[in-house]
ChimeraX commands (.cxc) that place a marker at each C-alpha (Angstrom):
marker #1 position 0.00,0.00,0.00 radius 0.5
marker #1 position 1.47,3.38,-1.00 radius 0.5
marker #1 position 2.34,5.67,1.90 radius 0.5
marker #1 position 0.71,8.81,0.52 radius 0.5
marker #1 position -2.74,7.18,-0.08 radius 0.5
marker #1 position -5.15,6.90,2.81 radius 0.5
marker #1 position -7.16,3.78,3.61 radius 0.5
marker #1 position -10.38,5.63,2.86 radius 0.5
marker #1 position -9.10,6.50,-0.63 radius 0.5
marker #1 position -8.19,2.87,-1.29 radius 0.5
marker #1 position -11.63,1.73,-0.15 radius 0.5
marker #1 position -13.24,4.35,-2.38 radius 0.5
marker #1 position -11.13,3.26,-5.34 radius 0.5
marker #1 position -12.08,-0.38,-4.79 radius 0.5
marker #1 position -15.77,0.54,-4.44 radius 0.5
marker #1 position -15.68,2.62,-7.66 radius 0.5
marker #1 position -13.93,-0.20,-9.49 radius 0.5
marker #1 position -16.53,-2.75,-8.36 radius 0.5
marker #1 position -19.37,-0.34,-9.25 radius 0.5
marker #1 position -17.84,0.28,-12.68 radius 0.5
marker #1 position -17.52,-3.44,-13.38 radius 0.5
marker #1 position -21.08,-4.08,-12.21 radius 0.5
marker #1 position -22.35,-1.25,-14.44 radius 0.5
marker #1 position -20.44,-2.68,-17.44 radius 0.5
marker #1 position -21.92,-6.15,-16.86 radius 0.5
marker #1 position -25.47,-4.76,-16.57 radius 0.5
marker #1 position -25.08,-2.65,-19.72 radius 0.5
marker #1 position -23.71,-5.63,-21.67 radius 0.5
marker #1 position -26.66,-7.79,-20.61 radius 0.5
marker #1 position -29.18,-5.08,-21.50 radius 0.5
marker #1 position -27.61,-4.59,-24.91 radius 0.5
marker #1 position -27.56,-8.33,-25.57 radius 0.5
marker #1 position -31.22,-8.66,-24.54 radius 0.5
marker #1 position -32.21,-5.69,-26.73 radius 0.5
marker #1 position -30.34,-7.20,-29.68 radius 0.5
marker #1 position -32.08,-10.56,-29.25 radius 0.5
marker #1 position -35.48,-8.86,-29.03 radius 0.5
marker #1 position -34.71,-6.71,-32.09 radius 0.5
marker #1 position -33.76,-9.77,-34.12 radius 0.5
marker #1 position -36.93,-11.55,-33.00 radius 0.5
marker #1 position -39.06,-8.54,-34.00 radius 0.5
marker #1 position -37.28,-8.30,-37.35 radius 0.5
marker #1 position -37.91,-11.98,-38.07 radius 0.5
marker #1 position -41.56,-11.64,-37.07 radius 0.5
marker #1 position -41.94,-8.60,-39.33 radius 0.5
marker #1 position -40.30,-10.42,-42.23 radius 0.5
marker #1 position -43.21,-12.89,-42.34 radius 0.5
marker #1 position -46.42,-11.39,-43.65 radius 0.5
marker #1 position -49.25,-12.89,-41.62 radius 0.5
marker #1 position -51.90,-11.98,-44.22 radius 0.5
marker #1 position -50.32,-14.13,-46.93 radius 0.5
marker #1 position -50.36,-17.92,-46.83 radius 0.5
marker #1 position -47.04,-19.73,-46.84 radius 0.5
marker #1 position -45.77,-20.11,-50.37 radius 0.5
marker #1 position -44.72,-23.51,-51.75 radius 0.5
marker #1 position -40.97,-24.05,-51.93 radius 0.5
marker #1 position -41.06,-25.81,-55.33 radius 0.5
marker #1 position -42.97,-25.18,-58.51 radius 0.5
marker #1 position -45.42,-27.53,-60.18 radius 0.5
marker #1 position -44.24,-30.73,-61.84 radius 0.5
marker #1 position -43.05,-30.38,-65.43 radius 0.5
marker #1 position -45.56,-31.32,-68.09 radius 0.5
marker #1 position -44.95,-32.32,-71.67 radius 0.5
marker #1 position -47.28,-32.95,-74.57 radius 0.5
marker #1 position -46.50,-35.00,-77.65 radius 0.5
marker #1 position -47.26,-33.06,-80.84 radius 0.5
marker #1 position -48.57,-34.67,-83.98 radius 0.5
marker #1 position -46.54,-34.14,-87.16 radius 0.5
marker #1 position -49.13,-31.59,-88.37 radius 0.5
marker #1 position -48.82,-29.64,-85.10 radius 0.5
marker #1 position -45.02,-29.76,-85.33 radius 0.5
marker #1 position -45.16,-28.33,-88.86 radius 0.5
marker #1 position -47.59,-25.60,-87.77 radius 0.5
marker #1 position -45.35,-24.71,-84.83 radius 0.5
marker #1 position -42.26,-24.58,-87.07 radius 0.5
marker #1 position -44.13,-22.27,-89.48 radius 0.5
marker #1 position -45.14,-20.01,-86.59 radius 0.5
marker #1 position -41.54,-19.80,-85.38 radius 0.5
marker #1 position -40.33,-18.95,-88.92 radius 0.5
marker #1 position -42.94,-16.17,-89.21 radius 0.5
marker #1 position -42.05,-14.70,-85.82 radius 0.5
marker #1 position -38.33,-14.94,-86.62 radius 0.5
marker #1 position -38.76,-12.87,-89.80 radius 0.5
marker #1 position -39.93,-9.78,-87.89 radius 0.5
marker link #1:1,2 radius 0.2
marker link #1:2,3 radius 0.2
marker link #1:3,4 radius 0.2
marker link #1:4,5 radius 0.2
marker link #1:5,6 radius 0.2
marker link #1:6,7 radius 0.2
marker link #1:7,8 radius 0.2
marker link #1:8,9 radius 0.2
marker link #1:9,10 radius 0.2
marker link #1:10,11 radius 0.2
marker link #1:11,12 radius 0.2
marker link #1:12,13 radius 0.2
marker link #1:13,14 radius 0.2
marker link #1:14,15 radius 0.2
marker link #1:15,16 radius 0.2
marker link #1:16,17 radius 0.2
marker link #1:17,18 radius 0.2
marker link #1:18,19 radius 0.2
marker link #1:19,20 radius 0.2
marker link #1:20,21 radius 0.2
marker link #1:21,22 radius 0.2
marker link #1:22,23 radius 0.2
marker link #1:23,24 radius 0.2
marker link #1:24,25 radius 0.2
marker link #1:25,26 radius 0.2
marker link #1:26,27 radius 0.2
marker link #1:27,28 radius 0.2
marker link #1:28,29 radius 0.2
marker link #1:29,30 radius 0.2
marker link #1:30,31 radius 0.2
marker link #1:31,32 radius 0.2
marker link #1:32,33 radius 0.2
marker link #1:33,34 radius 0.2
marker link #1:34,35 radius 0.2
marker link #1:35,36 radius 0.2
marker link #1:36,37 radius 0.2
marker link #1:37,38 radius 0.2
marker link #1:38,39 radius 0.2
marker link #1:39,40 radius 0.2
marker link #1:40,41 radius 0.2
marker link #1:41,42 radius 0.2
marker link #1:42,43 radius 0.2
marker link #1:43,44 radius 0.2
marker link #1:44,45 radius 0.2
marker link #1:45,46 radius 0.2
marker link #1:46,47 radius 0.2
marker link #1:47,48 radius 0.2
marker link #1:48,49 radius 0.2
marker link #1:49,50 radius 0.2
marker link #1:50,51 radius 0.2
marker link #1:51,52 radius 0.2
marker link #1:52,53 radius 0.2
marker link #1:53,54 radius 0.2
marker link #1:54,55 radius 0.2
marker link #1:55,56 radius 0.2
marker link #1:56,57 radius 0.2
marker link #1:57,58 radius 0.2
marker link #1:58,59 radius 0.2
marker link #1:59,60 radius 0.2
marker link #1:60,61 radius 0.2
marker link #1:61,62 radius 0.2
marker link #1:62,63 radius 0.2
marker link #1:63,64 radius 0.2
marker link #1:64,65 radius 0.2
marker link #1:65,66 radius 0.2
marker link #1:66,67 radius 0.2
marker link #1:67,68 radius 0.2
marker link #1:68,69 radius 0.2
marker link #1:69,70 radius 0.2
marker link #1:70,71 radius 0.2
marker link #1:71,72 radius 0.2
marker link #1:72,73 radius 0.2
marker link #1:73,74 radius 0.2
marker link #1:74,75 radius 0.2
marker link #1:75,76 radius 0.2
marker link #1:76,77 radius 0.2
marker link #1:77,78 radius 0.2
marker link #1:78,79 radius 0.2
marker link #1:79,80 radius 0.2
marker link #1:80,81 radius 0.2
marker link #1:81,82 radius 0.2
marker link #1:82,83 radius 0.2
marker link #1:83,84 radius 0.2
view
């Protein structure tokens, strides 16, 4: 213990140090709690409750066999549209 510092000053310094550490711990916990609540609110706001949940995949692929006449008509249509 330094000679020029009184016991009362050392007790005060220790008390201020403990109070400062306690304050830092409380602030850190409050900030963490506020961050968790903010993330929860953001996630809740990201989901629109008025819309139903959308399907993750589209419908199954469909294919139709064309007759030779339909294939010729389709080829003619493509040629006509390609000329424009």
